[in-house]
C-alpha positions in Angstrom: -210.7 34.1 101.0 -206.5 33.2 100.2 -207.6 30.0 98.8 -210.7 31.8 96.6 -208.1 33.9 95.0 -206.0 31.4 94.8 -208.5 29.0 92.8 -209.4 32.2 90.8 -205.4 33.1 89.7 -205.3 29.2 88.2 -208.1 28.8 86.2 -207.6 31.8 85.2 -204.0 30.8 84.3 -205.5 27.6 82.7 -207.7 29.6 80.6 -205.1 31.6 78.6 -203.1 29.2 78.2 -205.5 27.3 76.7 -206.4 30.7 74.0 -202.4 30.6 73.8 -202.6 27.4 72.1 -205.2 28.4 69.6 -203.0 30.7 68.3 -200.2 28.1 68.1 -199.6 25.4 64.9 -201.6 22.6 64.9 -200.9 20.5 67.4 -200.2 22.2 70.8 -204.0 22.6 71.0 -204.3 19.0 72.3 -201.1 19.7 75.0 -202.6 20.2 78.7 -202.0 23.7 80.6 -199.1 22.1 82.3 -197.7 21.1 79.0 -198.2 24.3 77.4 -196.3 25.8 80.0 -193.2 23.5 80.3 -193.1 23.6 76.7 -193.7 27.5 76.0 -193.4 29.7 79.5 -190.7 27.9 81.7 -187.9 29.4 80.3 -184.8 31.4 80.8 -184.7 34.6 79.5 -182.0 38.1 79.4 -184.3 40.8 80.3 -182.7 44.3 79.3 -184.4 47.8 81.0 -183.8 51.0 78.5 -185.7 54.1 79.8 -188.4 53.5 77.3 -188.3 49.5 76.7 -188.2 46.2 78.1 -186.4 43.8 76.1 -186.7 40.0 76.8 -184.8 37.7 75.1 -185.9 34.0 75.4 -183.1 31.3 75.3 -183.4 29.0 72.2 -186.2 26.2 72.7 -188.0 23.9 70.1 -191.1 25.4 70.7 -189.9 29.3 70.7 -190.1 29.8 66.8 -193.9 28.6 67.7 -194.4 31.0 70.8 -192.9 34.0 69.2 -195.2 33.5 65.9 -198.3 34.1 68.5 -197.1 36.6 70.1 -196.3 38.8 67.2 -200.0 39.2 66.6 -200.4 41.0 69.7 -198.5 44.0 68.7 -196.3 46.4 71.1 -197.4 46.8 74.3 -196.6 49.2 76.7 -196.6 48.3 80.6 -198.1 51.0 82.8 -196.3 49.4 85.8 -193.1 49.3 84.4 -192.7 53.1 83.9 -194.3 52.3 80.7 -191.9 50.6 79.1 -192.4 49.0 75.8 -192.6 45.3 76.1 -190.1 43.5 73.2 -190.3 40.1 73.3 -187.6 38.6 71.3 -185.3 35.0 70.8 -181.8 35.1 72.1 -179.1 35.1 69.9 -177.1 33.0 71.9 -178.2 29.8 73.8 
């Protein structure tokens, strides 16, 4: 059963990365899931929690602008397991 869950999560992660690539500028669609993860998601960030908001300030990277543009279409999201705080993802003002 544990192997099944791990496999299911890996398939889900792969497909979510492929869907994200479709919203990115040309050139990202042909990257592998591992490359997308490394260029876009494997990044340090500062996280600030307030009573009504969770702000994630991603460190500056070459592909950060493309990621933020793709995420702007998602709109504000509330995270139920985080006290129903609104999630705000942005670029850090410093590197």
